[in-house]
C-alpha positions as CSV (number, residue, x, y, z in Angstrom):
1,M,167.4,221.4,125.5
2,I,169.8,224.2,124.7
3,L,172.1,223.6,127.6
4,A,172.2,219.8,127.1
5,A,173.2,220.3,123.4
6,Y,175.9,222.8,124.6
7,A,177.2,220.4,127.1
8,R,177.4,217.6,124.5
9,H,179.3,220.0,122.3
10,L,181.8,220.8,125.0
11,T,182.2,217.1,125.9
12,L,182.9,216.2,122.2
13,S,185.4,219.0,121.8
14,A,187.2,218.0,125.0
15,T,187.3,214.4,124.0
16,V,188.8,215.1,120.6
17,A,191.4,217.3,122.1
18,L,192.5,214.8,124.7
19,A,192.4,211.9,122.2
20,M,194.7,213.8,119.8
21,S,197.1,214.6,122.7
22,A,197.1,211.0,124.0
23,G,197.2,209.3,120.6
24,S,200.8,210.2,120.1
25,A,201.7,208.7,123.4
26,G,199.5,205.7,122.9
27,A,197.5,206.4,126.1
28,Q,193.9,205.5,126.8
29,V,191.6,208.6,127.2
30,A,188.4,208.7,129.2
31,T,185.6,211.1,128.2
32,P,185.5,213.9,130.8
33,E,182.2,214.8,132.4
34,I,180.6,218.2,132.1
35,R,178.8,219.3,135.2
36,V,175.7,221.3,134.4
37,T,174.5,223.2,137.4
38,Q,170.8,223.9,138.3
39,F,171.6,227.6,137.8
40,Q,172.8,227.1,134.2
41,Q,170.0,224.8,133.4
42,T,167.4,227.4,134.5
43,I,169.2,230.2,132.6
44,A,169.1,228.1,129.4
45,E,165.4,227.2,129.8
46,H,164.2,230.8,130.5
47,A,166.6,232.6,128.1
48,A,165.4,230.3,125.2
49,R,162.3,232.5,124.9
50,D,164.5,235.4,123.6
51,R,166.9,234.6,120.8
52,D,169.3,237.5,121.5
53,L,169.4,236.8,125.2
54,A,169.9,233.1,124.7
55,A,172.8,233.7,122.3
56,F,174.5,236.0,124.8
57,Y,174.1,233.6,127.7
58,R,175.3,230.8,125.5
59,A,178.4,232.7,124.5
60,T,179.3,233.3,128.1
61,E,178.6,229.6,129.1
62,F,175.4,230.6,130.9
63,A,177.3,232.7,133.5
64,P,175.2,235.1,135.6
65,I,174.9,238.8,134.5
66,W,173.3,240.1,137.6
67,T,173.1,237.5,140.4
68,G,176.8,236.7,140.9
69,E,178.9,237.7,143.8
70,G,181.5,240.4,143.7
71,E,182.0,244.0,142.5
72,P,181.1,243.5,138.8
73,Y,177.6,242.2,139.7
74,V,177.1,244.8,142.4
75,S,178.0,247.6,139.9
76,R,175.6,246.3,137.3
77,R,172.7,246.0,139.7
78,R,173.4,249.4,141.2
79,A,173.5,251.0,137.7
80,L,170.2,249.4,136.6
81,F,168.3,250.0,139.9
82,E,169.4,253.6,139.9
83,A,168.1,254.1,136.4
84,L,164.8,252.4,137.1
85,S,164.3,254.5,140.1
86,H,164.5,257.6,137.9
87,A,162.6,256.2,134.9
88,E,159.6,258.5,135.4
89,D,161.9,261.5,135.1
90,H,162.2,260.4,131.4
91,G,158.4,260.1,131.0
92,L,158.6,256.3,131.1
93,P,156.1,253.9,132.7
94,G,158.2,253.6,135.9
95,A,155.7,251.5,137.9
96,S,155.6,248.9,135.1
97,Y,159.2,248.0,135.7
98,D,158.3,247.1,139.3
99,L,161.6,247.9,140.9
100,P,160.3,247.1,144.5
101,G,159.1,243.7,143.3
102,L,162.4,243.0,141.7
103,I,164.3,243.9,144.8
104,E,162.0,241.6,146.9
105,S,162.6,238.8,144.4
106,M,166.3,239.2,144.9
107,R,165.9,238.9,148.7
108,R,164.0,235.7,148.3
109,A,166.1,233.9,145.7
110,R,168.0,231.1,147.4
111,T,168.3,228.1,145.1
112,G,170.3,227.9,141.9
113,A,167.0,227.6,140.0
114,E,165.6,230.7,141.6
115,R,168.7,232.7,140.9
116,G,168.9,231.5,137.3
117,E,165.3,232.5,136.7
118,L,165.9,235.9,138.4
119,D,169.0,236.6,136.3
120,V,167.1,236.1,133.0
121,R,164.2,238.2,134.4
122,I,166.5,241.1,135.2
123,S,168.2,240.8,131.8
124,T,164.8,240.9,130.1
125,L,163.8,243.9,132.1
126,F,167.1,245.7,131.4
127,L,166.6,245.1,127.7
128,R,163.1,246.5,127.8
129,Y,164.3,249.6,129.8
130,A,167.2,250.2,127.4
131,V,165.0,250.2,124.4
132,D,162.3,252.4,126.1
133,V,164.8,255.1,127.2
134,Q,166.9,255.1,124.0
135,T,164.4,254.6,121.1
136,G,161.0,254.9,122.7
137,V,158.2,253.0,124.4
138,L,155.9,253.0,121.4
139,K,156.1,252.0,117.7
140,P,155.2,255.3,116.0
141,S,153.2,253.9,113.0
142,D,151.1,251.9,115.5
143,V,149.9,255.1,117.0
144,D,149.3,257.1,113.8
145,S,149.7,256.1,110.2
146,G,151.1,259.5,109.4
147,I,154.2,258.9,111.5
148,V,156.2,256.9,109.1
149,R,159.5,257.5,110.8
150,K,162.1,254.7,110.9
151,V,163.1,254.4,114.5
152,P,166.9,253.9,114.9
153,L,166.7,250.7,116.9
154,R,170.0,249.4,118.3
155,D,171.5,245.9,118.4
156,R,170.2,244.3,121.6
157,R,173.4,242.3,122.0
158,G,175.1,245.7,122.3
159,Y,173.0,246.5,125.4
160,L,174.2,243.3,127.1
161,E,177.8,244.0,126.2
162,G,177.5,247.5,127.5
163,I,176.1,246.5,130.9
164,T,178.8,243.8,131.3
165,S,181.5,246.3,130.4
166,A,184.0,247.8,132.9
167,D,181.8,250.8,133.6
168,P,178.1,249.8,133.6
169,A,177.0,253.0,135.2
170,A,178.5,255.1,132.4
171,F,176.9,252.8,129.8
172,V,173.4,253.1,131.4
173,A,173.8,256.9,131.6
174,S,174.6,257.0,127.9
175,L,171.3,255.3,126.9
176,P,168.9,258.3,126.9
177,P,169.2,260.8,124.0
178,Q,172.2,263.1,124.5
179,R,170.9,266.1,122.6
180,L,170.4,269.3,124.5
181,E,166.8,269.3,123.4
182,Y,166.1,266.2,125.4
183,T,167.9,267.6,128.5
184,R,165.8,270.8,128.3
185,L,162.6,268.9,127.9
186,M,163.4,266.9,131.0
187,R,164.1,270.1,132.9
188,E,160.8,271.5,131.8
189,K,159.0,268.3,132.8
190,L,160.3,268.5,136.3
191,R,159.4,272.2,136.5
192,L,155.8,271.6,135.4
193,E,155.5,268.8,137.9
194,R,156.5,271.1,140.7
195,L,153.9,273.6,139.4
196,I,151.2,271.0,139.4
197,A,152.0,270.0,143.0
198,S,151.7,273.7,144.0
199,G,148.4,274.3,142.3
200,G,149.2,274.9,138.6
201,F,149.0,278.1,136.7
202,G,146.1,279.5,138.8
203,A,142.6,280.6,137.8
204,T,141.8,280.8,134.1
205,V,141.2,284.2,132.4
206,Q,137.4,284.7,132.1
207,A,137.4,287.1,129.2
208,Q,137.1,287.0,125.4
209,S,139.7,289.7,124.9
210,L,141.9,292.0,127.0
211,E,144.0,294.9,125.9
212,P,146.3,297.6,127.4
213,G,144.4,299.9,129.7
214,D,141.9,297.3,130.9
215,T,141.3,296.6,134.6
216,G,139.3,294.1,136.6
217,E,139.3,290.5,137.8
218,A,140.1,289.1,134.3
219,V,143.2,291.3,134.2
220,V,144.3,290.1,137.6
221,A,143.8,286.4,136.5
222,L,145.9,287.2,133.3
223,R,148.6,288.8,135.5
224,N,148.7,285.9,137.8
225,R,149.0,283.3,135.1
226,L,151.7,285.3,133.3
227,M,153.6,285.5,136.6
228,T,153.3,281.8,137.3
229,M,154.4,281.0,133.7
230,G,157.5,283.2,134.2
231,Y,156.6,286.0,131.8
232,L,156.0,288.6,134.4
233,P,157.8,289.5,137.7
234,R,155.9,289.3,140.9
235,R,153.7,292.4,141.2
236,V,150.4,293.6,142.6
237,G,149.2,295.9,139.8
238,V,145.6,295.4,138.5
239,T,145.9,297.3,135.2
240,Y,146.9,295.9,131.8
241,D,150.0,298.2,131.6
242,R,153.1,298.3,129.4
243,D,154.8,295.5,131.4
244,M,151.9,293.2,130.9
245,E,151.8,294.1,127.3
246,S,155.4,293.1,126.9
247,A,154.8,289.9,128.8
248,V,151.9,289.1,126.4
249,L,154.1,289.8,123.4
250,R,156.7,287.4,124.7
251,F,154.0,284.7,125.3
252,Q,152.7,285.2,121.8
253,A,156.2,284.8,120.3
254,D,156.7,281.6,122.3
255,H,153.4,280.1,121.2
256,G,153.3,280.9,117.5
257,L,150.6,283.7,117.8
258,S,150.3,287.0,116.1
259,E,152.5,289.4,118.1
260,D,150.4,292.5,118.9
261,G,150.5,292.6,122.7
262,V,146.7,292.2,122.9
263,A,145.3,289.2,124.7
264,G,142.7,288.3,122.0
265,T,140.7,285.1,121.8
266,A,143.5,283.0,120.4
267,T,146.0,284.3,123.0
268,I,143.7,283.8,125.9
269,A,142.9,280.3,124.8
270,E,146.6,279.4,124.8
271,I,147.1,281.2,128.2
272,N,144.2,279.1,129.6
273,V,145.7,275.8,128.6
274,P,146.1,273.8,131.9
275,V,149.6,273.0,133.1
276,E,148.7,269.3,132.8
277,E,148.2,269.6,129.1
278,R,151.6,271.3,128.8
279,L,153.2,268.5,130.7
280,K,151.6,265.9,128.3
281,S,153.2,267.8,125.4
282,V,156.6,267.7,127.0
283,I,156.4,264.0,127.8
284,V,155.3,263.3,124.2
285,A,158.1,265.4,122.9
286,M,160.6,263.3,124.9
287,E,159.2,260.2,123.4
288,R,159.5,261.8,119.9
289,E,163.1,262.7,120.7
290,R,163.8,259.0,121.4
291,W,162.2,258.1,118.0
292,I,164.7,260.3,116.3
293,N,167.7,259.5,118.6
294,R,170.4,259.6,115.9
295,D,172.9,262.0,114.4
296,L,170.7,264.6,112.5
297,G,173.7,265.9,110.6
298,D,175.9,268.9,111.2
299,R,173.9,270.6,108.5
300,H,170.3,269.6,107.9
301,V,166.8,270.8,107.1
302,L,164.3,270.7,109.9
303,V,160.6,271.3,109.4
304,N,158.4,271.3,112.5
305,L,154.9,270.8,111.1
306,T,153.2,272.3,114.1
307,D,155.5,275.3,114.1
308,F,154.8,276.0,110.4
309,H,158.4,276.9,109.7
310,A,161.3,275.3,107.8
311,R,164.8,275.8,109.1
312,I,168.3,275.1,107.7
313,M,170.4,274.1,110.7
314,E,174.2,274.3,110.9
315,N,176.0,273.0,114.0
316,G,173.0,273.3,116.2
317,K,172.1,276.9,115.2
318,I,169.6,278.3,112.8
319,Y,171.3,279.1,109.5
320,F,168.0,280.1,107.7
321,K,164.4,280.1,108.7
322,T,161.2,280.7,106.7
323,R,157.4,280.3,107.2
324,S,155.8,277.2,105.7
325,V,152.4,275.8,104.8
326,I,151.7,272.1,105.5
327,G,149.0,269.6,104.6
328,K,145.4,270.2,105.4
329,N,144.0,268.3,108.4
330,L,142.4,265.7,106.3
331,S,143.2,262.0,106.2
332,T,144.3,262.3,102.6
333,H,146.3,265.5,103.0
334,R,148.2,265.4,106.3
335,T,152.0,265.8,105.9
336,P,153.7,262.6,107.1
337,E,156.7,262.6,109.5
338,F,159.9,261.0,108.3
339,S,163.6,261.7,107.6
340,D,165.3,261.6,104.2
341,V,168.1,263.3,102.2
342,M,167.7,266.3,100.0
343,E,169.6,265.7,96.8
344,H,168.7,268.5,94.4
345,M,166.4,271.4,93.5
346,I,164.5,271.9,90.3
347,V,164.2,275.4,89.0
348,N,161.1,276.3,86.8
349,P,159.5,272.9,87.7
350,T,156.7,271.2,85.8
351,W,153.9,270.2,88.0
352,N,153.0,266.6,87.4
353,V,149.6,266.5,89.0
354,P,149.3,263.5,91.4
355,R,146.7,261.0,90.2
356,S,144.7,261.3,93.4
357,I,144.3,265.0,92.7
358,A,143.7,264.6,89.0
359,V,140.8,262.2,89.4
360,S,139.3,263.6,92.6
361,E,139.4,267.3,91.8
362,Y,140.0,267.9,88.1
363,L,138.1,265.1,86.5
364,P,134.8,266.3,88.0
365,A,135.6,269.8,86.7
366,F,136.4,268.6,83.2
367,K,133.0,266.7,83.2
368,R,131.3,270.0,83.8
369,N,133.5,272.0,81.4
370,P,136.2,270.3,79.3
371,Y,138.1,273.6,79.0
372,S,138.2,274.5,82.6
373,N,141.6,274.7,84.3
374,S,143.2,275.7,81.1
375,H,146.6,276.0,82.7
376,L,146.8,272.2,82.8
377,K,147.8,270.0,79.8
378,L,146.2,266.7,79.2
379,I,148.8,264.0,78.3
380,D,148.1,260.6,76.9
381,A,150.1,257.3,77.6
382,R,152.5,258.2,74.7
383,G,153.3,261.6,76.2
384,R,151.3,263.6,73.6
385,V,149.2,266.6,74.5
386,V,145.5,265.8,73.9
387,D,142.9,268.3,72.7
388,R,140.3,268.6,75.4
389,G,137.5,269.0,72.8
390,S,138.2,265.4,71.5
391,V,137.7,263.8,74.9
392,N,134.4,262.5,76.3
393,F,135.2,263.0,80.0
394,A,131.8,261.6,81.1
395,A,133.0,258.2,80.0
396,Y,135.8,258.2,82.6
397,S,135.9,257.5,86.3
398,K,138.6,257.6,89.0
399,R,139.5,254.0,88.0
400,N,139.8,254.3,84.2
401,F,140.9,257.9,83.6
402,P,143.8,257.3,81.1
403,F,145.5,260.7,81.1
404,D,148.1,262.5,83.0
405,L,147.9,266.2,83.9
406,K,150.8,268.6,83.8
407,Q,151.3,272.3,84.4
408,P,154.2,273.8,82.5
409,P,156.7,276.0,84.2
410,S,155.4,279.5,85.0
411,S,154.9,282.0,87.8
412,R,151.4,280.5,88.1
413,N,152.6,277.0,88.5
414,A,151.3,275.3,91.6
415,L,154.9,274.5,92.6
416,G,156.0,278.1,92.0
417,L,159.4,278.5,90.5
418,V,161.5,276.1,92.5
419,K,161.1,272.8,94.3
420,F,163.5,271.0,96.7
421,M,163.7,267.3,96.3
422,F,164.4,264.5,98.7
423,P,163.0,261.6,96.7
424,N,160.7,259.5,98.9
425,V,157.8,257.0,98.5
426,H,155.4,259.6,100.1
427,N,156.0,262.1,97.2
428,I,156.6,264.9,99.6
429,Y,158.9,267.8,98.9
430,L,159.4,271.5,99.7
431,H,158.4,274.1,97.1
432,D,157.5,277.6,96.1
433,T,153.8,278.6,95.7
434,P,151.9,281.5,94.0
435,A,149.5,281.5,97.0
436,K,151.5,283.9,99.2
437,S,148.6,285.2,101.3
438,L,148.4,282.0,103.3
439,F,151.7,282.7,105.0
440,S,150.1,285.5,107.0
441,R,147.9,283.0,108.9
442,D,148.8,281.7,112.4
443,V,147.7,278.2,111.5
444,R,149.0,277.3,108.0
445,A,147.6,273.9,107.1
446,F,146.3,274.2,103.5
447,S,148.3,272.0,101.1
448,H,147.8,268.5,99.8
449,G,150.7,267.3,101.9
450,C,153.8,268.9,100.4
451,I,155.5,271.8,102.3
452,R,155.3,275.3,100.7
453,L,157.9,277.9,101.6
454,N,157.3,281.6,102.0
455,E,160.9,282.5,100.9
456,P,161.9,279.8,98.5
457,F,164.5,281.8,96.6
458,E,166.3,282.7,99.8
459,F,166.1,279.1,100.9
460,A,167.7,278.1,97.6
461,H,170.4,280.8,98.1
462,A,171.2,279.4,101.5
463,L,171.6,275.9,100.2
464,L,173.8,277.0,97.2
465,A,176.0,279.2,99.4
466,W,177.8,276.0,100.5
467,Q,178.8,275.2,96.9
468,S,178.9,278.6,95.0
469,D,180.7,281.9,95.5
470,D,177.7,283.6,93.9
471,P,174.6,281.6,95.0
472,E,172.1,284.3,94.1
473,G,173.6,284.8,90.7
474,L,173.6,281.0,90.0
475,F,170.0,280.7,91.0
476,R,168.9,283.8,89.1
477,S,170.6,282.9,85.9
478,T,169.0,279.5,86.0
479,L,165.6,280.9,86.8
480,N,165.8,283.4,83.9
481,T,166.1,280.7,81.3
482,G,162.5,279.7,82.0
483,R,163.5,276.1,81.4
484,E,163.1,273.3,83.8
485,T,166.6,272.8,85.2
486,K,168.0,270.5,87.9
487,I,170.7,271.8,90.3
488,D,172.3,269.0,92.3
489,L,173.5,269.7,95.8
490,A,177.2,269.1,96.1
491,S,176.6,267.8,99.6
492,P,173.2,266.1,100.0
493,L,171.4,267.4,103.1
494,P,169.4,265.4,105.6
495,V,165.8,266.5,105.9
496,H,163.8,265.8,109.1
497,L,160.0,266.4,109.1
498,I,159.1,266.5,112.7
499,Y,156.0,267.3,114.8
500,R,156.5,269.0,118.1
501,T,154.0,270.8,120.2
502,A,156.7,271.4,122.9
503,M,160.1,272.7,121.9
504,S,162.9,274.2,124.0
505,Q,164.8,277.4,123.2
506,P,168.5,277.8,123.9
507,K,167.5,280.9,126.0
508,G,164.2,281.9,127.5
509,Q,160.9,280.0,127.8
510,M,159.7,276.9,126.2
511,S,157.7,277.1,123.0
512,Y,154.4,275.4,122.7
513,R,152.2,274.8,119.6
514,R,148.7,273.5,118.9
515,D,148.2,269.8,118.1
516,V,147.1,270.6,114.6
517,Y,146.6,266.9,113.5
518,G,145.8,265.5,116.9
519,R,148.8,263.2,116.7
520,D,150.3,264.2,120.1
521,G,147.0,263.5,121.7
522,R,147.0,260.0,120.3
523,I,150.6,259.5,121.4
524,W,149.8,260.6,125.0
525,E,146.8,258.2,125.1
526,A,149.1,255.3,124.0
527,L,151.7,256.2,126.5
528,A,149.1,256.4,129.3
529,R,147.9,252.9,128.3
530,E,151.5,251.7,128.7
531,G,151.5,253.1,132.3
532,V,153.0,256.6,131.8
533,E,151.5,259.0,134.5
534,L,151.4,262.7,135.2
535,R,153.3,263.2,138.4
536,G,152.4,266.0,140.8
537,V,148.7,265.9,140.0
538,Q,146.6,266.8,143.0
539,G,143.6,264.7,144.2
């Protein structure tokens, strides 16, 4: 057993040391005995199931972490128990940690073996909680294959060193994400729980559409929900007046809707979303914050897929923002979630058509008409342009199609006139597009997976402003050459593709978005299976 081997090691070391000391004096040396307590034996046996835990206990000679006497042990227990008692505030499965059962086990532990087993049990629980609250309960890719984010897991030994430090309470308090976004989400979670306990948002609005000047029961329901949500002060009016129109405008702005002050079908659908669904979005957003619990970079690009916007952030503030189009809601087109580093932009890009698109979309068209899609060049394995008329497209399938397809630089190029590269295995990047009309839609999921920008030139100017006194001139002169040109970024920029249906704002209400890919729904179901519950729910 581990402890027996450790005891033999200590015995041998002590014997050698004493023998060397006695040898010079010619004394006889007896082998000292190592007394292994029942507590240490039990620690060794139970910790052996966890390599990190076993290594830590072994390094401390199997001393207790939790069950000893004196202030250090009291402080550690107090810090952990306090954290576990508030675990549900973080959207964690509080009941699964079984704090009452743990406390009862501590009351009953009497023998060395019982205390040793309990010490390892508490350590195991602590490690689980530390991981849950810092980097998430779930493994993202297990929930949805489109979430390919690398979670910044910490060294588990660091958790044990932290809890045995001089200030265990401060260490435990440092475990949750420290970003303001997480704090605001937690605040919203508690607010929604209080609303649920008091009856929720109220009766739903029973109408297809309402506009200024309308009256009736549906307007009263709209008024009441807007008041409960915080968009309208307490009032008794029954007419859709200017104040209600302003409240609807603010609601539309916070929910990514067309801002016209009219409660149309889409607006009423969002207003009628139950408070419980909003709470689920917040809890999922907190889990997502834990998955990305790392330094995002003082300057970084942030693309929220559900928000259909790309932002350049600097020191926590929006430096530039533009509308975006994301992948269609198809298994082959959905934009994945991950983080990488933007290294350069390519002005006047060539579109190298992905093979999946070439064989699924263009090959069938070529079989019908070899000269269709004339904007594309057919390239053989030696890089030569092939005459379409010399090819029997009917002889080829998805498996054996031997050509590449390329679209030369032009204003009609599928990538537009500039693309922004953060090389990745998913072949995802940001780019211009000639299809400008799509940016006027509320829901903008139309691409094959890459992210199209409404204002790509301005996006380029914003990036180049950090390395050029004349960013617009630099970009324009490069563009005017008509040649494909690479411009490196002097300081590569982190890029974070995220997916949030609940987002905080520095001032004002929360922002909510639709679950366009259904990913948040799947995350909530997985959290619920782990034991996460909606608090405040009646009945």
